[in-house]
N, CA, C and O of each residue as an XYZ file, in Angstrom:
400
protein
N     -25.014    -22.362      5.741
C     -23.772    -21.809      6.218
C     -23.056    -21.141      5.037
O     -22.871    -21.756      3.986
N     -22.664    -19.903      5.218
C     -22.006    -19.182      4.134
C     -20.502    -19.366      4.217
O     -19.937    -19.581      5.290
N     -19.882    -19.277      3.073
C     -18.437    -19.450      3.010
C     -17.801    -18.097      2.697
O     -18.214    -17.421      1.755
N     -16.794    -17.697      3.486
C     -16.112    -16.424      3.291
C     -14.744    -16.710      2.712
O     -13.978    -17.507      3.254
N     -14.448    -16.058      1.615
C     -13.142    -16.215      0.982
C     -12.242    -15.076      1.430
O     -12.637    -13.911      1.382
N     -11.038    -15.408      1.863
C     -10.095    -14.396      2.318
C      -9.078    -14.132      1.221
O      -8.575    -15.060      0.587
N      -8.783    -12.867      1.005
C      -7.775    -12.457      0.034
C      -6.575    -11.895      0.772
O      -6.721    -11.250      1.810
N      -5.414    -12.135      0.249
C      -4.221    -11.511      0.816
C      -4.191    -10.055      0.393
O      -4.870     -9.663     -0.556
N      -3.390     -9.243      1.107
C      -3.268     -7.827      0.777
C      -2.793     -7.615     -0.639
O      -3.275     -6.707     -1.315
N      -1.851     -8.431     -1.114
C      -1.344     -8.244     -2.478
C      -2.398     -8.617     -3.513
O      -2.452     -7.999     -4.576
N      -3.232     -9.606     -3.232
C      -4.291     -9.976     -4.165
C      -5.334     -8.870     -4.261
O      -5.832     -8.573     -5.347
N      -5.662     -8.262     -3.124
C      -6.617     -7.162     -3.140
C      -6.044     -5.957     -3.869
O      -6.766     -5.279     -4.599
N      -4.762     -5.679     -3.685
C      -4.120     -4.573     -4.371
C      -4.129     -4.797     -5.876
O      -4.423     -3.874     -6.636
N      -3.813     -6.000     -6.310
C      -3.822     -6.323     -7.741
C      -5.233     -6.158     -8.302
O      -5.412     -5.630     -9.399
N      -6.220     -6.605     -7.556
C      -7.607     -6.452     -7.997
C      -7.970     -4.984     -8.113
O      -8.622     -4.583     -9.077
N      -7.554     -4.165     -7.133
C      -7.852     -2.731     -7.151
C      -7.206     -2.062     -8.353
O      -7.817     -1.201     -8.985
N      -5.976     -2.449     -8.676
C      -5.292     -1.872     -9.829
C      -5.988     -2.248    -11.133
O      -6.157     -1.412    -12.020
N      -6.391     -3.519    -11.242
C      -7.062     -3.975    -12.454
C      -8.428     -3.321    -12.618
O      -8.834     -3.007    -13.737
N      -9.130     -3.116    -11.525
C     -10.470     -2.539    -11.584
C     -10.422     -1.018    -11.728
O     -11.443     -0.396    -12.020
N      -9.258     -0.418    -11.529
C      -9.129      1.029    -11.673
C      -9.752      1.805    -10.530
O     -10.254      2.909    -10.739
N      -9.732      1.252     -9.327
C     -10.287      1.958     -8.181
C      -9.485      3.218     -7.891
O      -8.260      3.213     -8.010
N     -10.173      4.315     -7.505
C      -9.446      5.526     -7.123
C      -8.534      5.233     -5.929
O      -8.936      4.546     -4.991
N      -7.343      5.739     -5.967
C      -6.390      5.529     -4.876
C      -5.580      4.261     -5.004
O      -4.682      4.026     -4.195
N      -5.870      3.428     -6.004
C      -5.139      2.170     -6.157
C      -3.675      2.431     -6.465
O      -2.804      1.695     -5.999
N      -3.390      3.473     -7.250
C      -2.008      3.819     -7.575
C      -1.227      4.209     -6.335
O      -0.069      3.821     -6.180
N      -1.855      4.975     -5.450
C      -1.200      5.374     -4.196
C      -0.939      4.160     -3.325
O       0.099      4.073     -2.669
N      -1.888      3.212     -3.316
C      -1.690      1.981     -2.547
C      -0.513      1.199     -3.100
O       0.271      0.641     -2.332
N      -0.374      1.149     -4.409
C       0.730      0.424     -5.036
C       2.054      1.083     -4.708
O       3.037      0.395     -4.434
N       2.093      2.423     -4.732
C       3.326      3.134     -4.391
C       3.707      2.884     -2.946
O       4.881      2.666     -2.645
N       2.727      2.913     -2.042
C       3.003      2.678     -0.624
C       3.526      1.263     -0.429
O       4.482      1.052      0.317
N       2.909      0.295     -1.092
C       3.343     -1.091     -0.987
C       4.760     -1.257     -1.522
O       5.569     -1.963     -0.919
N       5.070     -0.615     -2.647
C       6.415     -0.684     -3.221
C       7.420     -0.023     -2.291
O       8.539     -0.511     -2.138
N       7.026      1.087     -1.666
C       7.911      1.768     -0.717
C       8.185      0.921      0.507
O       9.314      0.885      0.996
N       7.168      0.238      1.008
C       7.349     -0.642      2.158
C       8.269     -1.804      1.805
O       9.103     -2.203      2.619
N       8.127     -2.345      0.611
C       8.977     -3.457      0.171
C      10.427     -2.999      0.062
O      11.336     -3.711      0.488
N      10.649     -1.811     -0.508
C      12.010     -1.280     -0.637
C      12.622     -1.036      0.739
O      13.799     -1.326      0.953
N      11.830     -0.503      1.675
C      12.330     -0.263      3.037
C      12.683     -1.584      3.708
O      13.701     -1.682      4.394
N      11.849     -2.595      3.514
C      12.116     -3.901      4.119
C      13.406     -4.502      3.564
O      14.182     -5.100      4.310
N      13.639     -4.348      2.268
C      14.841     -4.908      1.657
C      16.097     -4.181      2.114
O      17.162     -4.793      2.186
N      15.999     -2.883      2.428
C      17.179     -2.127      2.833
C      17.375     -2.132      4.347
O      18.364     -1.582      4.831
N      16.477     -2.727      5.098
C      16.563     -2.734      6.556
C      17.689     -3.646      7.034
O      17.839     -4.771      6.557
N      18.471     -3.148      7.974
C      19.565     -3.903      8.584
C      19.539     -3.680     10.088
O      19.034     -2.666     10.569
N      20.089     -4.640     10.824
C      20.173     -4.551     12.279
C      21.455     -3.840     12.691
O      22.505     -4.023     12.075
N      21.356     -3.029     13.737
C      22.493     -2.302     14.286
C      22.481     -2.395     15.802
O      21.445     -2.652     16.416
N      23.647     -2.182     16.394
C      23.746     -1.941     17.823
C      23.889     -0.434     17.953
O      24.798      0.164     17.376
N      22.988      0.177     18.713
C      23.013      1.621     18.915
C      23.386      1.916     20.361
O      22.939      1.225     21.276
N      24.209      2.950     20.566
C      24.692      3.326     21.902
C      24.248      4.743     22.218
O      24.432      5.656     21.413
N      23.656      4.922     23.407
C      23.260      6.254     23.851
C      24.513      6.992     24.291
O      25.287      6.482     25.102
N      24.711      8.185     23.761
C      25.942      8.949     23.974
C      26.219      9.237     25.453
O      27.363      9.106     25.889
N      25.217      9.620     26.228
C      25.435     10.042     27.619
C      25.432      8.889     28.613
O      26.232      8.886     29.549
N      24.560      7.920     28.435
C      24.440      6.839     29.418
C      25.287      5.618     29.078
O      25.624      4.830     29.962
N      25.629      5.461     27.812
C      26.375      4.277     27.394
C      25.508      3.044     27.218
O      26.012      1.966     26.903
N      24.202      3.201     27.420
C      23.280      2.082     27.248
C      23.209      1.722     25.765
O      23.150      2.603     24.908
N      23.214      0.431     25.471
C      23.123     -0.036     24.090
C      21.838     -0.817     23.862
O      21.309     -1.457     24.771
N      21.353     -0.750     22.642
C      20.185     -1.522     22.232
C      20.352     -1.906     20.779
O      21.140     -1.308     20.047
N      19.598     -2.914     20.372
C      19.598     -3.295     18.957
C      18.398     -2.627     18.305
O      17.359     -2.424     18.934
N      18.561     -2.290     17.033
C      17.479     -1.638     16.307
C      17.576     -1.982     14.833
O      18.661     -2.225     14.303
N      16.445     -1.998     14.194
C      16.345     -2.227     12.755
C      16.240     -0.859     12.097
O      15.279     -0.126     12.331
N      17.233     -0.511     11.269
C      17.252      0.778     10.581
C      17.126      0.554      9.082
O      17.533     -0.482      8.558
N      16.556      1.541      8.402
C      16.473      1.471      6.951
C      17.433      2.485      6.347
O      17.771      3.485      6.981
N      17.863      2.227      5.143
C      18.783      3.106      4.446
C      18.008      4.260      3.814
O      17.045      4.053      3.076
N      18.449      5.473      4.121
C      17.870      6.673      3.528
C      19.005      7.413      2.843
O      19.933      7.883      3.501
N      18.932      7.515      1.549
C      19.987      8.186      0.803
C      21.325      7.473      0.917
O      22.378      8.108      0.864
N      21.287      6.160      1.072
C      22.512      5.382      1.158
C      23.139      5.322      2.547
O      24.223      4.763      2.710
N      22.464      5.895      3.557
C      23.010      5.904      4.914
C      21.951      5.426      5.897
O      20.764      5.715      5.741
N      22.396      4.692      6.906
C      21.517      4.250      7.987
C      21.643      5.289      9.104
O      22.733      5.505      9.633
N      20.534      5.925      9.457
C      20.587      7.032     10.407
C      19.760      6.764     11.644
O      18.742      6.073     11.603
N      20.227      7.334     12.754
C      19.483      7.345     14.002
C      19.664      8.722     14.607
O      20.782      9.236     14.653
N      18.597      9.321     15.067
C      18.660     10.707     15.520
C      19.502     10.914     16.773
O      20.368     11.789     16.781
N      19.279     10.153     17.815
C      19.945     10.454     19.078
C      20.867      9.338     19.564
O      21.398      9.418     20.672
N      21.060      8.330     18.775
C      21.902      7.213     19.181
C      23.091      7.096     18.234
O      22.977      7.400     17.046
N      24.219      6.658     18.755
C      25.416      6.432     17.949
C      25.453      4.981     17.506
O      25.057      4.094     18.263
N      25.916      4.727     16.302
C      26.060      3.348     15.838
C      27.292      2.745     16.505
O      28.390      3.294     16.414
N      27.099      1.620     17.169
C      28.200      0.928     17.831
C      28.543     -0.379     17.127
O      29.553     -1.005     17.447
N      27.734     -0.789     16.192
C      27.977     -2.016     15.440
C      26.934     -2.198     14.369
O      25.775     -1.821     14.540
N      27.350     -2.775     13.266
C      26.402     -3.051     12.202
C      26.892     -2.508     10.883
O      27.906     -1.811     10.835
N      26.207     -2.807      9.842
C      24.912     -3.470      9.751
C      25.028     -4.999      9.817
O      26.023     -5.590      9.398
N      23.982     -5.603     10.355
C      23.872     -7.056     10.449
C      22.578     -7.489      9.773
O      21.611     -6.729      9.721
N      22.566     -8.690      9.266
C      21.370     -9.219      8.595
C      20.323     -9.729      9.571
O      19.136     -9.755      9.246
N      20.750    -10.139     10.775
C      19.799    -10.683     11.745
C      19.963    -10.000     13.097
O      21.021     -9.455     13.413
N      18.904    -10.040     13.878
C      18.969     -9.476     15.228
C      19.919    -10.296     16.092
O      20.579     -9.747     16.974
N      19.998    -11.588     15.853
C      20.898    -12.440     16.633
C      22.356    -11.981     16.499
O      23.104    -11.972     17.477
N      22.746    -11.601     15.282
C      24.108    -11.087     15.067
C      24.322     -9.787     15.828
O      25.383     -9.578     16.417
N      23.317     -8.908     15.820
C      23.417     -7.636     16.536
C      23.486     -7.863     18.041
O      24.251     -7.191     18.732
N      22.694     -8.805     18.559
C      22.718     -9.102     19.994
C      24.069     -9.678     20.416
O      24.562     -9.379     21.504
N      24.660    -10.494     19.563
C      25.988    -11.045     19.844
C      27.022     -9.918     19.935
O      27.867     -9.916     20.830
N      26.950     -8.968     19.010
C      27.866     -7.826     19.039
C      27.626     -6.967     20.277
O      28.576     -6.450     20.865
N      26.376     -6.812     20.675
C      26.045     -6.031     21.870
C      26.710     -6.644     23.104
O      27.262     -5.923     23.934
N      26.659     -7.956     23.223
C      27.294     -8.635     24.357
C      28.812     -8.456     24.322
O      29.440     -8.279     25.365
N      29.397     -8.500     23.135
C      30.841     -8.266     22.989
C      31.182     -6.850     23.443
O      32.178     -6.649     24.139
N      30.372     -5.873     23.061
C      30.622     -4.485     23.450
C      30.456     -4.277     24.953
O      31.148     -3.446     25.541
N      29.562     -5.011     25.570
C      29.420     -4.960     27.043
C      30.678     -5.511     27.692
O      31.183     -4.930     28.652
N      31.191     -6.624     27.181
C      32.384     -7.235     27.747
C      33.604     -6.307     27.623
O      34.503     -6.341     28.463
N      33.627     -5.475     26.563
C      34.712     -4.536     26.333
C      34.453     -3.191     27.005
O      35.226     -2.252     26.814
N      33.367     -3.081     27.799
C      32.960     -1.869     28.515
C      32.652     -0.688     27.594
O      32.746      0.468     28.008
N      32.288     -0.978     26.353
C      31.850      0.070     25.433
C      30.365      0.365     25.668
O      29.923      1.509     25.568
N      29.618     -0.675     25.978
C      28.211     -0.537     26.324
C      28.074     -0.761     27.830
O      28.738     -1.624     28.405
N      27.201      0.031     28.457
C      26.961     -0.103     29.891
C      26.344     -1.469     30.194
O      25.493     -1.961     29.453
N      26.783     -2.057     31.275
C      26.213     -3.335     31.708
C      24.964     -3.056     32.529
O      24.993     -2.260     33.467
N      23.874     -3.713     32.174
C      22.599     -3.484     32.881
C      22.555     -4.216     34.188
O      21.560     -4.135     34.908
């Protein structure tokens, strides 16, 4: 019976960098970019301008601003989705968000 050793993504990336594999630098940049995006991600309540429907969404900061193309920010930023959902319910009670 053979034994298979599993490596985590970060361990494989470190190995690729040490071994000098082609493309390892690009992998490191992508990983660093994903980490930065994850750290800047915050929860928001977004409201559709025409229907008034609200939803929660995780947005990342781009150039110091959290942006959404077609939705208006109705609340946020929040650290957890639970906080955003609580605000969404408050906005429904205040008739800012449409009740489903």
